[in-house]
C-alpha positions as CSV (number, residue, x, y, z in Angstrom):
1,M,-3.4,-177.9,102.9
2,G,-5.4,-178.7,99.8
3,L,-4.1,-182.3,99.8
4,K,-5.1,-182.8,103.4
5,V,-8.6,-181.6,102.8
6,L,-8.9,-183.9,99.7
7,A,-7.5,-186.9,101.7
8,L,-10.0,-186.2,104.5
9,L,-12.9,-185.9,102.1
10,S,-11.9,-189.1,100.4
11,A,-11.8,-190.9,103.8
12,V,-15.2,-189.6,104.7
13,V,-16.7,-190.7,101.4
14,A,-15.0,-194.1,101.6
15,S,-16.4,-194.7,105.1
16,G,-19.9,-193.9,103.8
17,S,-20.7,-191.3,106.5
18,L,-21.1,-188.5,104.0
19,L,-23.2,-190.7,101.7
20,D,-25.4,-191.8,104.7
21,A,-26.1,-188.2,105.7
22,R,-29.1,-188.0,103.4
23,A,-31.4,-190.3,101.4
24,P,-30.6,-190.7,97.7
25,T,-33.2,-188.8,95.7
26,D,-33.9,-191.8,93.5
27,E,-34.8,-193.9,96.5
28,T,-37.1,-191.3,98.0
29,D,-38.8,-190.7,94.7
30,G,-39.0,-194.4,94.1
31,L,-40.8,-195.0,97.5
32,I,-43.2,-192.1,96.8
33,K,-44.1,-193.5,93.4
34,N,-43.8,-197.3,93.8
35,L,-44.4,-198.4,97.4
36,D,-47.2,-200.9,97.5
37,L,-49.3,-200.0,100.5
38,T,-51.1,-203.3,100.3
39,T,-48.0,-205.4,101.2
40,F,-47.7,-204.3,104.9
41,P,-49.9,-203.3,107.8
42,N,-51.0,-199.6,107.6
43,S,-54.1,-197.4,107.8
44,V,-55.1,-198.1,104.2
45,G,-56.0,-201.7,105.1
46,P,-59.6,-201.1,106.2
47,R,-60.3,-199.0,103.1
48,R,-58.5,-201.0,100.4
49,M,-59.8,-200.5,96.9
50,Q,-59.4,-202.9,94.0
51,G,-56.4,-202.0,91.8
52,K,-55.1,-199.3,94.2
53,T,-51.7,-199.8,95.7
54,T,-49.6,-196.5,95.8
55,L,-49.7,-193.4,97.9
56,A,-51.1,-191.4,94.9
57,D,-53.8,-194.0,94.4
58,Y,-55.1,-193.3,97.9
59,G,-54.9,-189.5,97.5
60,F,-51.5,-188.9,99.1
61,V,-50.2,-186.3,96.8
62,E,-48.8,-183.4,98.8
63,V,-45.1,-184.2,99.1
64,E,-42.6,-182.7,101.4
65,K,-39.2,-184.2,101.1
66,T,-37.0,-184.4,104.2
67,V,-33.3,-185.0,104.5
68,K,-33.7,-188.8,104.6
69,G,-37.1,-189.3,103.2
70,A,-40.5,-187.6,102.8
71,N,-43.9,-186.9,104.3
72,V,-46.9,-187.2,102.0
73,V,-50.3,-185.7,103.0
74,R,-53.6,-186.9,101.6
75,D,-55.4,-184.4,99.4
76,D,-58.1,-183.8,102.1
77,Q,-55.4,-182.9,104.6
78,G,-56.7,-185.5,107.0
79,W,-53.9,-188.1,106.9
80,M,-50.1,-188.2,106.6
81,M,-47.8,-191.0,105.7
82,G,-44.1,-190.5,105.7
83,F,-40.8,-192.4,105.8
84,T,-37.2,-192.2,106.7
85,I,-34.7,-194.3,104.7
86,I,-32.4,-195.9,107.2
87,S,-30.2,-197.6,104.6
88,A,-30.4,-198.3,100.9
89,G,-28.9,-201.2,98.9
90,P,-29.3,-202.0,95.3
91,K,-32.4,-204.2,95.9
92,V,-33.5,-203.6,99.5
93,L,-34.2,-200.5,101.6
94,R,-34.5,-200.4,105.4
95,V,-37.3,-197.8,106.1
96,C,-39.0,-196.4,109.1
97,F,-42.6,-195.7,108.0
98,Y,-45.0,-193.3,109.7
99,D,-48.8,-193.3,109.4
100,K,-50.8,-190.6,111.2
101,G,-54.3,-189.1,111.3
102,L,-54.2,-185.3,111.2
103,K,-56.6,-182.7,112.5
104,K,-58.4,-181.0,109.6
105,P,-59.7,-177.4,109.8
106,G,-63.0,-177.5,111.5
107,D,-62.4,-180.8,113.3
108,A,-62.7,-180.8,117.1
109,L,-60.1,-183.5,117.5
110,A,-57.4,-185.2,115.5
111,P,-57.8,-188.9,114.8
112,S,-56.0,-191.0,117.4
113,Y,-54.3,-193.2,114.7
114,N,-50.5,-192.8,114.9
115,S,-48.2,-195.7,114.0
116,T,-44.5,-196.4,113.2
117,T,-43.5,-199.4,111.3
118,A,-40.0,-200.8,110.5
119,L,-40.0,-202.1,106.9
120,L,-37.7,-204.0,104.6
121,V,-38.7,-202.7,101.1
122,S,-37.8,-204.8,98.1
123,K,-37.3,-202.9,94.9
124,K,-38.9,-204.7,92.0
125,P,-37.7,-204.1,88.4
126,L,-41.2,-203.4,87.1
127,G,-41.7,-200.6,89.6
128,R,-43.9,-202.2,92.3
129,W,-41.9,-202.0,95.6
130,T,-43.1,-204.4,98.2
131,A,-42.6,-204.1,102.0
132,K,-42.5,-206.5,104.9
133,Q,-42.7,-205.4,108.5
134,V,-39.6,-206.2,110.6
135,P,-41.1,-207.5,113.9
136,A,-38.1,-206.5,116.0
137,G,-37.9,-203.1,114.4
138,F,-34.6,-201.3,113.9
139,L,-32.3,-199.6,116.4
140,K,-33.9,-196.2,115.8
141,C,-37.3,-197.4,114.5
142,L,-39.4,-199.5,116.8
143,N,-42.9,-200.7,115.7
144,D,-45.6,-198.7,117.5
145,P,-48.0,-200.2,118.2
146,A,-45.8,-203.2,118.7
147,T,-48.2,-205.5,116.9
148,A,-49.8,-204.2,113.8
């Protein structure tokens, strides 16, 4: 019975289904630390600041890792950006990116901003990871709004 279990486990790992079940920690941490928000459409656009590019630069510091990505909330609790890693290669990631205004304590209403963006993220050796929106989206990640 031990050999059958080992053979089954080997087949699952070889097929990639076990490996695809969760995002590699390095990729999740890399996106949190290195994703350049200025390289694709998102809510930071209207408030861009010189020299600021990363989630942390814009105050997104409260991190909650998920099975395949992370959600990162701005320090004022008024905004959340998050992502799911759809697939990861050595130089490129397919990512579903979420960007949403949150209702802060004391606010009557939450901001209406809520978008989903399919991204191809290029991992650069010096740490700055750039992203491009995929206009057609991915099977389980369609751009919403459709034009950003």
